[in-house]
PATITI-221510 format. One line per field, with one value per residue (C-alpha): residue in three letters; x negated, y negated, z negated. Coordinates in Angstrom, 2 decimals, always signed. Each point is the difference from the previous one (the first is absolute). Layout:
N
type	c(Ala,...)
u	c(X,...)
v	c(Y,...)
w	c(Z,...)
END
This chain:
434
type	c(Met,Leu,Gly,Gly,Gln,Val,Asp,Cys,Lys,Arg,Lys,Asp,Lys,Ser,Arg,Ala,Arg,Lys,Asp,Lys,Arg,Lys,Pro,Ser,Lys,Arg,Lys,Leu,Gly,Ile,Thr,Glu,Ser,Glu,Phe,Val,Glu,Gln,Val,Met,Ser,Ala,Gly,Gly,Thr,Leu,Ala,Leu,Ala,Gly,Gly,Trp,Pro,Arg,Asp,Ile,Val,Ala,Gly,Arg,Glu,Pro,Lys,Asp,Lys,Asp,Tyr,Met,Val,Ala,Gly,Leu,Gly,Glu,Gln,Glu,Phe,Glu,Glu,Ala,Phe,Pro,Lys,Ala,Lys,Arg,Leu,Gly,Lys,Ser,Phe,Pro,Val,Tyr,Met,Leu,Tyr,Val,Asp,Gly,Glu,Pro,Cys,His,Val,Ala,Met,Ala,Ser,Lys,Pro,Asp,Glu,Ser,Gly,Cys,Trp,Gln,Ser,Gly,Ala,Asp,Ile,Ser,Phe,Glu,Glu,Ala,Leu,Ala,Cys,Arg,Glu,Thr,Thr,Met,Asn,Ser,Leu,Gly,Leu,Val,Leu,Pro,Gly,Lys,Glu,Trp,Leu,Asp,Pro,Cys,Gly,Gly,Val,Ala,Asp,Ile,Lys,Gln,Gly,Ile,Val,Arg,Ala,Ser,Ser,Val,Phe,Phe,Ser,Arg,Asn,Pro,Ile,His,Ala,Leu,Arg,Ala,Ala,Arg,Gln,Ala,Ala,Glu,Phe,Gly,Tyr,Thr,Ile,Glu,Pro,Val,Thr,Leu,Asn,Tyr,Met,Gln,Glu,Cys,Gly,Thr,Gly,Ile,Val,Glu,Leu,Ala,Arg,Glu,Arg,Gln,Leu,Ala,Glu,Leu,Lys,Lys,Ala,Met,Val,Leu,Glu,His,Pro,Glu,Lys,Tyr,Phe,Glu,Trp,Leu,Arg,Lys,Ala,Gly,Ile,Leu,Glu,Ala,Thr,Phe,Pro,Glu,Leu,Ala,Ser,Leu,Ile,Gly,Ser,Ala,Gly,Gly,Thr,Glu,Asn,Leu,Ala,Asp,Arg,Asp,Ala,Tyr,Gly,Leu,Ser,Leu,Leu,Tyr,Leu,Ser,Arg,Met,Ala,Met,Glu,Thr,Glu,Asn,Ala,Ile,Trp,Arg,Phe,Ala,Ala,Leu,Ala,Leu,Asn,Leu,Gly,Ile,Gly,Pro,Ala,Cys,Glu,Glu,Gly,Gln,Thr,Glu,Thr,Glu,Arg,Gly,Leu,Asp,Gln,Leu,Ala,Leu,Trp,Gln,Glu,Arg,Met,Met,Leu,Pro,Ala,Lys,Trp,Val,Arg,Ala,Gly,Thr,Thr,Ala,Val,Lys,Gly,His,Ala,Tyr,Ala,Leu,His,Leu,His,Glu,Ala,Gly,Glu,Ile,Leu,Asp,Phe,Leu,Glu,Ala,Val,Lys,Phe,Ser,Val,Leu,Gly,Phe,Asn,Gly,Phe,Arg,Ala,Leu,Leu,Arg,Thr,Met,Gly,Ala,Thr,Val,Pro,Leu,Tyr,Leu,Met,Arg,Gly,Glu,Asp,Leu,Leu,Gly,Thr,Val,Phe,Ser,Ile,His,Arg,Lys,Lys,His,Pro,Arg,Arg,Leu,Ser,Ala,Glu,Glu,Ile,Asp,Val,Trp,Phe,Arg,Gln,Ala,Arg,Glu,Glu,Val,Val,Ser,Lys,Arg,Leu,Ala,Glu,Trp,Glu,Gln,Gly,Cys,Ala,Asn)
u	c(-39.74,-0.06,+1.23,+2.88,+1.04,+0.02,+2.12,+2.58,+0.16,+0.54,+2.82,+1.64,-0.18,+1.40,+2.93,+0.61,+0.14,+2.50,+2.18,+0.14,+1.16,+3.45,+2.61,+0.89,+2.91,+1.65,+0.25,+1.67,+3.70,+3.08,+1.78,+3.07,+2.25,-1.43,+0.59,+3.65,+0.51,-1.62,+2.01,+3.20,-0.93,-0.46,+3.49,-0.86,+0.09,-2.83,+0.13,-2.36,+0.46,-1.01,-2.58,+0.35,+3.75,-0.24,-2.69,+2.06,+2.98,-2.25,-1.44,-3.51,-2.29,+0.42,-3.22,+0.02,+2.59,+1.55,+2.38,+2.81,+1.41,+3.54,+1.72,-3.08,-1.32,-3.67,-0.77,+1.68,-2.00,-3.26,+0.70,+0.76,-3.03,-2.78,-2.56,+1.97,-1.82,+2.05,-0.90,+2.49,+0.60,+3.16,+1.16,+0.16,-2.18,-2.47,-2.71,+0.11,-1.82,+2.51,-1.20,-3.51,+0.78,+0.40,+3.66,+1.92,+2.98,+2.49,+2.70,+3.47,+0.26,+1.64,-0.59,+2.07,+1.32,-3.43,-1.66,-1.78,+0.12,+1.88,-0.07,+2.16,+1.69,+3.29,-1.38,+0.82,-2.06,+2.45,-0.24,-3.79,-0.36,+2.34,-2.48,-2.86,-1.11,+1.52,+2.67,-2.49,-2.01,+3.09,+0.45,-0.34,-0.22,+1.08,-2.02,+0.13,+3.20,-1.05,+3.27,-0.31,+0.57,+0.74,+1.70,-0.81,+0.46,-3.69,+0.51,+2.15,-2.51,-2.93,+1.92,+0.70,-3.58,+1.02,-1.80,+2.67,-0.14,+1.67,+1.63,-0.25,-2.69,-2.39,-0.92,-0.63,-3.37,-2.17,-1.96,+3.17,-0.54,-3.46,+1.24,+2.86,-2.41,-2.31,+2.82,+1.18,-3.55,-0.62,+3.20,+0.52,+3.36,+1.86,+0.64,+3.61,+0.82,+1.28,-3.14,-2.15,+1.83,-0.74,-3.66,-0.10,+1.37,-3.03,-2.41,-0.65,-0.37,-2.51,-2.41,+0.09,-0.22,-3.05,-2.69,-0.62,+3.56,-0.32,-3.24,+1.44,+2.71,-2.53,-2.22,+2.96,+1.01,-3.49,-0.10,+3.38,+0.24,+1.16,-1.34,+0.72,+3.73,-0.36,-1.08,+2.60,+2.87,-1.35,-0.04,+3.57,+1.11,-1.59,-2.52,-3.28,-1.12,+0.59,-1.64,-2.80,-0.54,-3.30,+1.89,+2.97,-2.36,-0.85,+3.56,+0.17,-3.78,-1.61,-1.09,-3.73,-2.06,+2.93,+2.37,+3.07,+2.78,+2.61,-2.25,-1.29,-2.89,+2.38,+1.34,-3.51,-0.98,+2.82,-0.90,-3.61,+1.24,+2.32,-2.82,-2.33,+2.70,+0.15,-3.79,-0.34,+1.72,-2.89,+1.57,-3.36,-0.27,+3.70,-0.42,-3.01,+2.16,+2.71,-2.54,-1.52,+2.15,+0.08,-2.16,+2.53,+2.34,+0.15,-3.45,-0.29,-2.57,-0.85,-2.62,+0.34,-0.85,+2.21,-2.54,-0.17,+3.80,+0.28,-2.39,+1.84,+3.33,-1.44,-1.41,+3.41,+1.67,-2.55,+0.48,+3.77,+0.34,-3.36,-0.49,-2.26,-3.69,-0.45,+2.98,-1.53,-3.40,+1.61,+2.09,-3.08,-1.90,+2.96,+0.43,-3.70,-1.02,+2.74,-0.68,-3.71,-0.51,+1.29,-2.52,-3.36,-2.84,-3.25,-1.74,-0.63,+3.63,+1.17,-2.36,+1.13,+3.67,-0.32,-1.65,+2.73,+2.74,-1.66,-0.10,+3.41,+3.10,+1.33,-3.16,-0.39,+3.19,+2.15,-1.41,+0.37,+3.61,+0.48,-1.10,+2.21,+3.06,-0.73,+0.01,-3.70,-2.65,-2.48,-3.52,-2.52,-2.36,+2.87,+1.21,-3.43,-0.77,-1.00,-2.47,-1.45,-0.58,-1.35,-2.73,-0.63,-0.33,-2.58,-2.43,-2.02,-1.64,-3.09,-0.78,-0.93,-3.30,-2.96,-1.27,+3.36,+1.07,+3.27,+1.73,-1.39,+1.23,+3.51,-0.12,-1.35,+2.61,+2.85,-1.29,-0.48,+3.59,+1.38,-1.99,+1.50,+3.48,-0.64,-1.60,+2.73,+2.81,-1.65,-0.31,+3.62,+1.26,-2.09,+1.48,+3.53,-0.73,-1.21)
v	c(-17.04,+3.75,-0.62,-2.11,+2.72,+2.57,-2.22,-0.44,+3.72,+0.57,-2.54,+1.67,+3.41,-1.51,-1.49,+3.37,+1.75,-2.52,+0.44,+3.73,-0.33,+1.30,-2.61,-0.52,+2.04,-3.23,-0.90,+3.32,+0.79,-2.10,-2.99,+0.43,-1.47,+2.46,+2.79,-0.97,-0.26,+3.38,+1.79,-1.50,+0.89,+3.58,-0.03,-0.51,-2.69,-1.36,-1.29,-1.12,+2.32,+0.18,-2.43,-2.92,-0.61,+0.85,-2.67,-2.60,+0.64,-0.01,-3.38,+1.37,-0.44,+3.05,+1.83,+3.29,+0.74,+3.46,+0.73,+2.48,+1.16,+1.32,+1.32,+1.86,+3.47,+0.65,+1.12,-3.04,-2.31,+1.71,-0.34,-3.68,-0.64,+2.44,-1.92,+0.57,+2.38,+2.55,-0.07,+2.15,+3.71,+0.44,-3.59,-1.69,-3.09,-1.55,-2.62,-2.70,-3.32,-2.83,-3.65,+1.37,+1.75,+3.75,+0.61,+3.07,+0.83,+2.51,+1.73,-0.23,+3.34,+1.73,+3.24,+3.10,+2.44,+1.55,-3.36,-0.10,-3.33,-0.02,-2.86,-0.53,-2.60,+0.56,-1.13,-3.60,-2.58,+0.09,+3.80,-0.13,-2.96,+1.64,+2.88,-2.26,+0.20,-3.21,-2.48,-2.88,+1.95,+0.94,-3.34,-0.54,-2.91,+0.85,-1.71,-2.29,-1.53,+0.72,+1.64,+1.05,+3.62,+0.81,+3.43,+0.52,-3.43,-0.81,-3.75,-0.04,+2.22,-2.29,-3.03,+1.80,+1.33,+3.67,+3.00,+2.54,+3.28,-0.29,+3.43,+3.49,+0.67,-1.88,+3.05,+2.19,-1.77,-0.39,-2.88,-2.10,+0.04,-1.50,-2.64,-1.02,-0.51,-2.02,-2.16,-0.73,-0.93,-2.14,-1.99,-0.01,+1.69,+2.52,+3.60,+0.81,+3.20,+2.25,-0.61,+0.75,+3.36,+0.64,-0.84,+2.53,+2.66,-0.63,+1.00,+3.59,-1.07,-2.71,+2.59,+1.77,-3.23,-0.37,-1.85,-2.32,-1.35,-0.34,-1.87,-2.31,-1.13,-0.46,-2.18,-2.25,-0.21,-0.87,-3.24,-1.31,-3.04,+2.24,+3.51,+1.15,-0.13,+2.79,+2.43,-1.23,+0.69,+3.49,+0.53,-1.31,+2.43,+2.85,+0.90,-1.52,+3.49,+1.24,-2.94,-1.03,+2.63,-1.66,-3.10,+1.88,+1.85,-3.37,-0.58,+0.11,-0.02,-2.70,-3.08,+0.06,-3.14,-2.40,+1.74,-2.16,+1.19,+0.28,+1.65,+3.50,+0.93,+0.07,-3.43,-1.40,+1.49,-1.91,-3.15,+0.25,+0.51,-3.00,-2.22,+1.06,-0.65,-3.58,-0.30,+1.57,+1.65,+2.48,+3.49,+1.51,-2.22,+0.58,+3.81,-0.29,-1.86,+2.65,+2.78,-1.59,+1.94,+3.40,+1.48,-0.85,+2.88,+3.64,+1.50,+2.71,+1.83,-0.07,-2.67,-1.67,-3.71,-2.72,-0.63,+3.67,+0.29,-3.18,+1.30,+3.34,-1.73,-2.15,+3.07,+1.69,-3.07,-0.10,+3.73,-0.33,-3.12,-0.57,-3.50,-2.40,+0.57,-3.63,+0.32,+3.12,-1.64,-3.07,+2.16,+1.95,-3.22,-1.26,+3.24,+0.43,-3.60,-2.11,+1.00,+0.52,-3.53,-1.53,+1.73,-0.53,-1.77,+1.60,-1.73,+3.31,+1.08,-3.43,+0.04,+3.48,-0.92,-3.25,+1.75,+2.65,-2.65,-2.15,+2.87,+1.46,-0.54,-2.46,-2.14,-2.58,-1.94,+3.10,+1.38,-3.34,-0.17,+3.53,-1.00,-3.09,+2.13,+1.93,-3.21,+0.52,-2.72,+0.44,+0.42,-2.79,+2.37,+0.88,-3.57,-0.90,+3.32,-1.45,-2.46,+2.64,+2.53,-2.74,-0.67,+3.71,+0.62,-2.76,+2.30,+2.01,+3.31,-1.04,-2.67,+2.58,-0.26,+1.68,+3.54,+1.46,+3.49,+0.48,+1.11,-2.96,-2.37,+1.40,-0.66,-3.51,-0.80,+1.19,-1.89,-3.21,+0.11,+0.77,-2.82,-2.45,+1.19,-0.46,-3.41,-1.41,+1.27,-1.50,-3.35,+0.02,+1.04,-2.78,-2.45,+1.09,-0.29,-3.58)
w	c(+45.82,-0.75,-3.52,+1.31,+2.44,-2.78,-2.19,+2.80,+0.54,-3.70,-0.06,+3.02,-1.69,-3.19,+1.89,+1.76,-3.36,-1.35,+3.08,-0.58,-3.60,-0.71,-0.79,-3.65,-1.28,-1.04,+3.71,+1.00,-0.01,+0.75,-1.38,-2.15,+2.72,+2.54,-2.52,-0.35,+3.74,+0.73,-2.71,+1.33,+3.60,-1.11,-1.54,-3.65,-2.68,-2.14,-3.55,-2.74,-2.99,-3.63,-1.32,+2.41,-0.43,-3.69,-0.57,+1.92,-2.33,-3.08,+0.99,+0.56,+2.89,+2.27,+0.93,+1.88,+2.60,+0.20,+2.90,+0.50,+3.36,+0.44,+3.11,+1.25,-0.50,-0.78,+3.55,+1.51,-2.32,+0.85,+3.71,-0.39,-2.26,+0.98,-2.10,-3.22,-2.30,-1.89,-3.73,-1.88,+0.56,-2.08,+0.36,+3.47,-0.32,+2.44,-0.05,+2.70,+0.31,+0.04,+0.18,-0.49,-3.31,-0.67,-0.89,-1.06,+2.22,-1.49,+1.99,-1.59,-1.82,-2.94,-1.88,+0.74,-2.61,-0.40,-0.59,+3.40,+1.80,+3.25,+2.55,+2.99,+2.19,-1.88,-3.43,-0.81,-1.86,-2.84,-0.43,+0.06,-2.35,-2.50,-0.31,-1.16,-3.64,-1.47,+0.99,+0.10,+2.60,+2.00,+1.73,+3.69,+2.43,+3.55,+2.77,+1.82,-1.42,-3.62,-1.11,-3.65,-1.03,-3.62,-0.25,-3.73,-1.63,-0.09,+0.20,-3.14,-1.88,+0.94,-1.27,-3.25,-0.34,+0.10,+1.52,+0.99,+1.93,+3.36,-0.26,-1.44,+2.63,-2.37,-2.07,+3.06,+0.49,-3.09,+1.60,-0.44,-3.82,+0.40,+2.43,-2.23,-2.92,+2.22,+1.30,-3.56,-0.98,+3.06,-0.15,-3.75,+0.42,-2.19,+1.06,-0.75,-2.02,+2.78,+2.01,-3.10,-0.18,+3.64,-0.66,-2.84,+2.33,+2.22,-2.77,+1.19,+3.59,-0.85,-1.41,+3.39,+2.00,+2.24,-1.98,+2.95,-0.34,-3.78,+0.39,+2.65,-2.41,-2.81,+2.21,+0.82,-3.65,-1.23,+2.00,-1.15,-2.26,-2.86,+0.76,-3.59,+0.71,+2.54,-2.66,-2.45,+2.42,+0.60,-3.76,-0.37,+2.76,-1.93,+2.73,-1.32,-1.05,+3.54,+1.71,-2.38,-2.68,-1.02,-1.10,-1.41,-2.36,-1.66,-1.14,-3.82,-0.46,-2.15,+1.90,-0.69,+0.51,-0.18,-2.31,+0.25,-2.23,+2.80,+2.67,+0.40,+2.30,+2.99,-0.86,-0.34,+3.37,+1.66,-1.97,+1.25,+3.55,-0.31,-1.31,+2.78,+2.56,-1.23,+0.51,+3.43,+2.95,+0.25,-0.24,-1.04,-3.09,-0.78,+0.12,-2.34,-2.51,+0.30,-0.56,-3.13,-2.47,+1.77,-2.78,-2.73,-0.56,-1.01,+0.54,+2.63,-2.09,-3.68,-0.75,+3.36,-0.07,+1.50,+2.71,+0.93,+0.05,+2.05,+2.63,+0.06,+0.54,+2.74,+1.74,-0.21,+1.47,+2.80,+0.79,-0.02,+2.12,+1.79,-1.36,+1.96,-0.88,-1.16,-2.35,-1.56,-0.43,-1.57,-2.30,-1.01,-0.82,-2.02,-2.02,-0.72,-0.54,-1.54,-3.63,+0.45,+1.29,-3.24,-2.24,+1.71,-1.85,+1.10,+2.96,+1.80,-0.20,+1.14,+2.97,+1.12,-0.40,+1.93,+2.93,-0.01,+0.04,+2.65,+2.48,-0.92,+2.12,-2.60,-0.26,-2.72,+0.84,+0.01,-3.22,-1.81,+1.16,-1.32,-3.48,+0.05,+0.84,-3.19,-1.97,-0.84,-0.20,+2.82,-1.52,+0.71,+1.86,+2.39,+0.33,+1.35,+1.64,+3.34,-1.49,-2.31,+2.77,+2.28,-2.56,-0.53,+3.77,+0.24,-1.82,+2.53,-0.67,+2.01,-2.62,-2.62,-1.90,+1.59,-0.67,-0.91,+1.04,+1.89,-3.22,-1.90,+2.75,-0.40,-3.78,+0.53,+2.61,-2.20,-3.02,+1.91,+1.26,-3.46,-1.50,+2.52,-0.90,-3.73,+0.51,+2.27,-2.26,-3.07,+1.80,+1.06,-3.44,-1.55,+2.46,-0.85,-3.73,+0.48)
END
């Protein structure tokens, strides 16, 4: 009886704890129809802007909704929506949960003569949209009637597959150059010549751009279907040196492990990235493929090896842009291990390498994919790395012969593991030969 009473009390406490839990963020906020009504009640107008209407015109499935409010000042909007969180300091944008999802809500605004963004109830949707980076991103859809806004000819450019700057304001913000390159890579469009010139004008500003913003664009580019095109458009605009000097330094250098006649080290880096993108959407693996050739190029110091230069370049890239830690670890594994893996024959070296790969951020699958992107044949020991290590790990130190010192046990343990590696590889090689 006592046990049953205790169980009941525990259940009651458990229910009480559940009742006190905060509601999920997905359940907070308002519906889109409520959002429209409240904006209109406050005297403003609401529209979908940028990506959502763009994707509809392009025949793609729209994903994230970004809103724009016209006819209200910032103070009026904040009074009408006290739960909206201000995100931008220089640009008036808020975060608000709509239909259970976090959405960006920008106030209709435009830059003044000094380049500072100014919002106000007197700025129209058309004026605000015309200040966006490209015509394809300058579309709007007024709610609730869904009236289309196209102040810059974005619909025509989408149908023709052209990325075009919306106005001369493009070159005032260097982030526009990165976005234009990403849009061209994502949609497979062509950047027209005037916009390429505007992008080139952004070169100096990109160097001074906050590294968080540069990294944000790189992260988005690395998960595209064709991420290599992002870097190619930056090169065509003449700003690869300003954006990714580590890659720009590879231009003109011999290709190395896959010395194709028409490709330098830079071209091979993009080829490897393209191949890895066909294998996986994993941005970590993709970055490792991109980093493979960083060591090929003019040596920083006399006598410096390709591996040493590659690690130096990776460190400079990390310092400049604060790359994700897993990207850096994957790049380090790629630079240090891709050539080494192809020339291992001794059981001890193979064992050490397999353990290093197993516990690396790439793992066996990632490292094998890395070698395939190079066009290399994956060695047998690596093809069966999991089986080989499984056998090795079955050997226990406690099963050593009696009357051995601690040092002798270490030697025995190491030799036993190496013997297993040699034996299993010989068996597999014999099986392949037969």
